[in-house]
NUVO-951698 format. One line per field, with one value per residue (C-alpha): residue number from 1; residue in one letter; chain; y, z, x. Coordinates in steps of 0.5 Angstrom, whole numbers, plus 2048, in hexadecimal, padded with zeros to 3 digits. Example, Ala and Ser with C-alpha at 12.3 -4.5 7.8 and 13.67 -1.06 7.14 Angstrom:
BEGIN
k: 1 / 2
r: A / S
c: A / A
y: 7F7 / 7FE
z: 810 / 80E
x: 819 / 81B
END
This chain:
BEGIN
k: 1 / 2 / 3 / 4 / 5 / 6 / 7 / 8 / 9 / 10 / 11 / 12 / 13 / 14 / 15 / 16 / 17 / 18 / 19 / 20 / 21 / 22 / 23 / 24 / 25 / 26 / 27 / 28 / 29 / 30 / 31 / 32 / 33 / 34 / 35 / 36 / 37 / 38 / 39 / 40 / 41 / 42 / 43 / 44 / 45 / 46 / 47 / 48 / 49 / 50 / 51 / 52 / 53 / 54 / 55 / 56 / 57 / 58 / 59 / 60 / 61 / 62 / 63 / 64 / 65 / 66 / 67 / 68 / 69 / 70 / 71 / 72 / 73 / 74 / 75 / 76 / 77 / 78 / 79 / 80 / 81 / 82 / 83 / 84 / 85 / 86 / 87 / 88 / 89 / 90 / 91 / 92 / 93 / 94 / 95 / 96 / 97 / 98 / 99 / 100 / 101 / 102 / 103 / 104 / 105 / 106 / 107 / 108 / 109 / 110 / 111 / 112 / 113 / 114 / 115 / 116 / 117 / 118 / 119 / 120 / 121 / 122 / 123 / 124 / 125 / 126 / 127 / 128 / 129 / 130 / 131 / 132 / 133 / 134 / 135 / 136 / 137 / 138 / 139 / 140 / 141 / 142 / 143 / 144 / 145 / 146 / 147 / 148 / 149 / 150 / 151 / 152 / 153 / 154 / 155 / 156 / 157 / 158
r: X / X / X / X / X / X / X / X / X / X / X / X / X / X / X / X / X / X / X / X / X / X / X / X / X / X / X / X / X / X / X / X / X / X / X / X / X / X / X / X / X / X / X / X / X / X / X / X / X / X / X / X / X / X / X / X / X / X / X / X / X / X / X / X / X / X / X / X / X / X / X / X / X / X / X / X / X / X / X / X / X / X / X / X / X / X / X / X / X / X / X / X / X / X / X / X / X / X / X / X / X / X / X / X / X / X / X / X / X / X / X / X / X / X / X / X / X / X / X / X / X / X / X / X / X / X / X / X / X / X / X / X / X / X / X / X / X / X / X / X / X / X / X / X / X / X / X / X / X / X / X / X / X / X / X / X / X / X
c: A / A / A / A / A / A / A / A / A / A / A / A / A / A / A / A / A / A / A / A / A / A / A / A / A / A / A / A / A / A / A / A / A / A / A / A / A / A / A / A / A / A / A / A / A / A / A / A / A / A / A / A / A / A / A / A / A / A / A / A / A / A / A / A / A / A / A / A / A / A / A / A / A / A / A / A / A / A / A / A / A / A / A / A / A / A / A / A / A / A / A / A / A / A / A / A / A / A / A / A / A / A / A / A / A / A / A / A / A / A / A / A / A / A / A / A / A / A / A / A / A / A / A / A / A / A / A / A / A / A / A / A / A / A / A / A / A / A / A / A / A / A / A / A / A / A / A / A / A / A / A / A / A / A / A / A / A / A
y: A67 / A6E / A6D / A66 / A69 / A6F / A6A / A65 / A6B / A6E / A66 / A66 / A6D / A6B / A64 / A68 / A6D / A67 / A64 / A6A / A6C / A64 / A65 / A6C / A68 / A63 / A68 / A6B / A65 / A63 / A69 / A6B / A6A / A6F / A6F / A6A / A66 / A60 / A5B / A54 / A4F / A4A / A43 / A40 / A38 / A33 / A36 / A2F / A32 / A38 / A39 / A3F / A45 / A45 / A4A / A4D / A51 / A54 / A56 / A5B / A5A / A54 / A59 / A55 / A4F / A4A / A4B / A53 / A55 / A5C / A5D / A5A / A5F / A5C / A58 / A55 / A50 / A4D / A47 / A40 / A3D / A36 / A39 / A3C / A43 / A49 / A4F / A55 / A5A / A60 / A66 / A61 / A64 / A61 / A5C / A56 / A54 / A4E / A4C / A48 / A45 / A41 / A3E / A3F / A3A / A3B / A43 / A44 / A49 / A44 / A3F / A39 / A34 / A2E / A2D / A2D / A33 / A30 / A33 / A30 / A34 / A35 / A3A / A3C / A41 / A44 / A3F / A3A / A3A / A36 / A37 / A31 / A33 / A38 / A3D / A3F / A45 / A4B / A49 / A42 / A45 / A4B / A4C / A52 / A57 / A5B / A62 / A62 / A5B / A56 / A50 / A4A / A46 / A3F / A3E / A37 / A36 / A30
z: 8A5 / 8A8 / 8AA / 8AD / 8B1 / 8B3 / 8B6 / 8B9 / 8BD / 8BF / 8C1 / 8C5 / 8C8 / 8CB / 8CD / 8D1 / 8D4 / 8D6 / 8DA / 8DD / 8DF / 8E2 / 8E6 / 8E9 / 8EB / 8EE / 8F2 / 8F5 / 8F7 / 8FB / 900 / 901 / 908 / 90B / 90C / 911 / 911 / 90F / 90F / 912 / 90F / 914 / 913 / 919 / 919 / 91D / 922 / 925 / 926 / 924 / 92B / 92F / 92C / 929 / 92C / 927 / 92A / 925 / 929 / 926 / 92C / 931 / 936 / 939 / 934 / 933 / 938 / 93A / 935 / 938 / 936 / 92F / 929 / 927 / 92A / 927 / 928 / 924 / 925 / 924 / 91E / 91B / 914 / 913 / 915 / 911 / 915 / 911 / 915 / 912 / 914 / 918 / 91A / 916 / 91B / 91F / 920 / 924 / 924 / 92A / 929 / 92D / 92D / 933 / 933 / 939 / 939 / 93F / 93B / 93E / 93B / 940 / 942 / 946 / 94D / 949 / 945 / 93F / 93A / 93A / 934 / 92D / 92C / 927 / 926 / 91F / 91C / 920 / 925 / 92C / 932 / 936 / 93D / 93C / 936 / 931 / 931 / 92D / 929 / 928 / 925 / 922 / 91A / 916 / 913 / 90E / 90C / 907 / 907 / 909 / 90D / 90D / 913 / 914 / 91B / 91D / 924 / 928
x: A44 / A44 / A3C / A3E / A44 / A40 / A3A / A3F / A43 / A3C / A3A / A41 / A3F / A38 / A3C / A41 / A3C / A38 / A3E / A40 / A39 / A39 / A3F / A3C / A36 / A3A / A3F / A39 / A36 / A3C / A3D / A44 / A47 / A4A / A51 / A54 / A4D / A4B / A45 / A43 / A3E / A3D / A39 / A37 / A35 / A34 / A2E / A2B / A24 / A1F / A1E / A21 / A26 / A2D / A32 / A37 / A3D / A43 / A49 / A4E / A53 / A54 / A51 / A4A / A4B / A47 / A42 / A41 / A3D / A3D / A44 / A43 / A43 / A3C / A37 / A31 / A2C / A26 / A21 / A24 / A23 / A26 / A27 / A2E / A2E / A32 / A34 / A38 / A3C / A3E / A43 / A47 / A4E / A53 / A58 / A57 / A50 / A4D / A45 / A42 / A3B / A36 / A2F / A2B / A26 / A23 / A23 / A26 / A2C / A31 / A35 / A33 / A39 / A39 / A3D / A44 / A42 / A41 / A3C / A35 / A33 / A35 / A3B / A40 / A46 / A49 / A4F / A4A / A4F / A4F / A53 / A56 / A53 / A4E / A4C / A52 / A56 / A55 / A5B / A59 / A52 / A54 / A55 / A58 / A53 / A56 / A54 / A4F / A4E / A49 / A4A / A46 / A45 / A42 / A40 / A3E / A3A / A3C
END
């Protein structure tokens, strides 16, 4: 009985040590966010053709939203693809954020519109927000990002 108890205790010690080591690896793999910051995982869907460039702007205030990428907290561009694209942003200040995306199919760096101002190229916003007569406001498209959290967004281009 004594031998069984010692072996059993040793086995539990090994299992506990392995579990502790696994938890340490997991914590190291997921780098902690600085206080007051979070992450955003964004999935962009609905690009109509693999021609041109996709432009993405992430805003942390209404200033410049949605069409002034120089006012955005972060702006990115990449070659168009019809496959859904996943972007990850880290160290984004906690608070309200909004995203605008457009597919520049002809590569002129401008969202083309018709004579009424209606976009002729694909576009989308966080919250899949829509405006009545023009783009949605920052408040309509904004989501709250909590400190230490990861916000997942799906943006469908139209």
